C-alpha positions, -999 to 999 in steps of 0.1 A, spaced: -191 193 601 -203 184 636 -185 199 665 -205 181 692 -226 149 696 -258 170 698 -285 167 671 -274 185 639 -298 214 643 -285 221 678 -249 217 667 -254 243 640 -272 266 664 -243 265 688 -218 270 660 -237 301 648 -238 317 682 -201 309 688 -193 326 655 -215 356 663 -197 360 696 -163 358 679 -173 387 657 -182 411 685 -160 401 714 -125 412 702 -113 443 720 -129 475 710 -154 460 685 -185 468 705 -173 503 711 -167 509 674 -202 495 666 -217 519 691 -196 548 678 -211 542 643 -246 546 656 -265 572 636 -255 585 602 -225 570 584 -192 586 594 -160 594 576 -129 577 589 -116 608 606 -150 614 623 -151 578 636 -114 581 647 -124 611 668 -151 591 686 -127 563 694 -97 584 701 -81 559 725 -72 537 696 -36 543 685 -27 551 649 -31 520 628 -55 502 651 -88 514 638 -84 504 602 -79 466 608 -108 467 632 -130 483 606 -119 458 580 -128 428 603 -162 443 610 -168 449 573 -157 413 566 -182 401 593 -210 419 576 -217 443 605 -202 475 590 -205 488 555 -178 508 537 -193 532 511 -170 549 486 -189 580 473 -158 594 456 -121 586 457 -118 611 486 -152 606 502 -156 572 520 -180 566 549 -186 538 573 -220 528 588 -239 498 601 -252 472 577 -288 461 583 -273 430 601 -252 452 623 -281 474 632 -302 444 641 -275 433 666 -276 465 687 -308 456 707 -290 425 721 -266 448 739 -291 461 765 -301 425 772 -264 418 781 -263 448 804 -295 438 821 -281 403 828 -248 417 840 -265 442 864 -284 413 880 -256 388 881 -222 405 880 -225 440 894 -224 449 931 -235 481 946 -200 490 958 -185 485 924 -208 498 896 -195 496 861 -204 516 830 -227 495 808 -201 492 780 -177 474 804 -205 451 816 -210 441 780 -173 435 774 -170 415 807 -200 394 798 -189 386 763 -155 375 777 -173 348 798 -194 336 769 -166 332 744 -144 309 764 -139 276 746 -168 251 749 -188 276 770 -217 278 746 -220 241 741 -218 233 778 -244 259 787 -267 245 759 -264 209 773 -270 219 809 -300 240 800 -314 211 780 -307 183 805 -309 203 838 -278 185 851 -251 162 838 -219 146 850 -185 157 837 -181 125 818 -215 128 801 -208 164 792 -175 154 777 -191 127 755 -216 153 742 -195 185 740 -161 171 729 -167 136 716 -134 133 698 -112 144 728 -101 127 760 -131 131 784 -109 146 812 -104 177 789 -139 188 800 -128 198 834 -108 229 827 -137 247 809 -161 234 836 -139 248 864 -137 281 845 -175 283 841 -178 275 878 -153 303 886 -173 326 864 -204 318 883 -223 303 854 -222 266 865 -227 250 899 -217 216 914 -218 202 949 -183 188 947 -160 163 930 -179 136 913 -212 154 916 -233 165 885 -231 200 871 -260 223 866 -266 259 855 -264 285 883 -290 313 885 -266 334 864 -261 307 838 -299 301 835 -304 339 834 -285 340 801 -315 326 783 -327 359 768 -291 368 756 -283 334 741 -318 331 726 -314 366 710 -279 358 697 -293 325 682 -321 341 663 -299 370 652 -272 347 639 -299 328 620 -312 360 604 -345 359 622 -363 388 641 -353 391 677 -388 386 689 -384 349 678 -360 344 707 -389 337 730 -396 306 710 -361 292 710 -363 255 717 -336 257 745 -335 293 757 -370 304 749 -401 307 771 -430 302 746 -456 299 774 -446 331 792 -440 366 780 -419 383 807 -423 420 812 -392 442 807 -371 444 839 -363 479 850 -326 488 852 -329 497 888 -292 496 897 -281 522 872 -310 543 861 -289 574 861 -263 558 839 -285 547 811 -319 565 810 -348 545 796 -353 571 769 -321 561 751 -325 524 752 -333 509 718 -363 486 718 -361 451 705 -360 455 667 -391 447 647 -395 446 610 -388 480 594 -375 495 627 -339 505 629 -327 514 665 -306 545 669 -278 544 694 -256 572 704 -219 569 713 -224 583 747 -252 559 758 -231 532 773 -201 551 784 -210 566 818 -184 565 846 -156 567 820 -130 590 836 -98 580 817 -89 588 781 -82 551 774 -111 528 784 -105 496 805 -101 464 786 -124 434 793 -114 414 823 -88 387 820 -94 350 824 -107 343 858 -140 359 856 -155 392 868 -171 379 899 -180 410 918 
């Protein structure tokens, strides 16, 4: 069933990415996935790594991740059950450093550095707002579009004025620019910089290797192969030695629970930022 007036292949692409974001954005999901890096863990071992979760919170989170196909529950005996990444879950992990790289460039300021895990959560909050993915896709494809044109494409069955709340939110989040009322909308530098992230999420959700992201018809750069950007603003927080490379066939990245949790000083981590955007 079409959700936009875009071509069917593009519509399916956006729907897959939206679904992928819905799997990982809920509170604590990324932290649980990172805690499961390495060998499979028993429930008590995992609970010790995510000790900020209150009694009864971890089990439903694990169930939702298992239902999403990112985590696998293995029952060795009636009293020995372990949890670990599925192959699909492990393939998602290399996308997370891409999100941090984008957040460091477009969200973080020198006087307010954040641990990488919070950068990931903040960034995912921006991307999962309703209609965000579709609007970003259209603006990337068309370079600019009026609000009415965006409405016809993104929400063809709704009143066209309904496009303005998500557009205003994307502008407040710094992903979309406009010169004023009645003027066309276009991607900001931050919105355009999401290309590697959205391209990687697209190919991952389609079950393709992440190196195919460079050939994505909207977000890819098939004529240019950019060199990796050094993480200059937080080298001490996430040393290059612990960064997982983009996954290739047969390679399974290993993440450690500590890798993205620098600057954490409280027992209970901060939640992702509320609506309004983490403009720092």
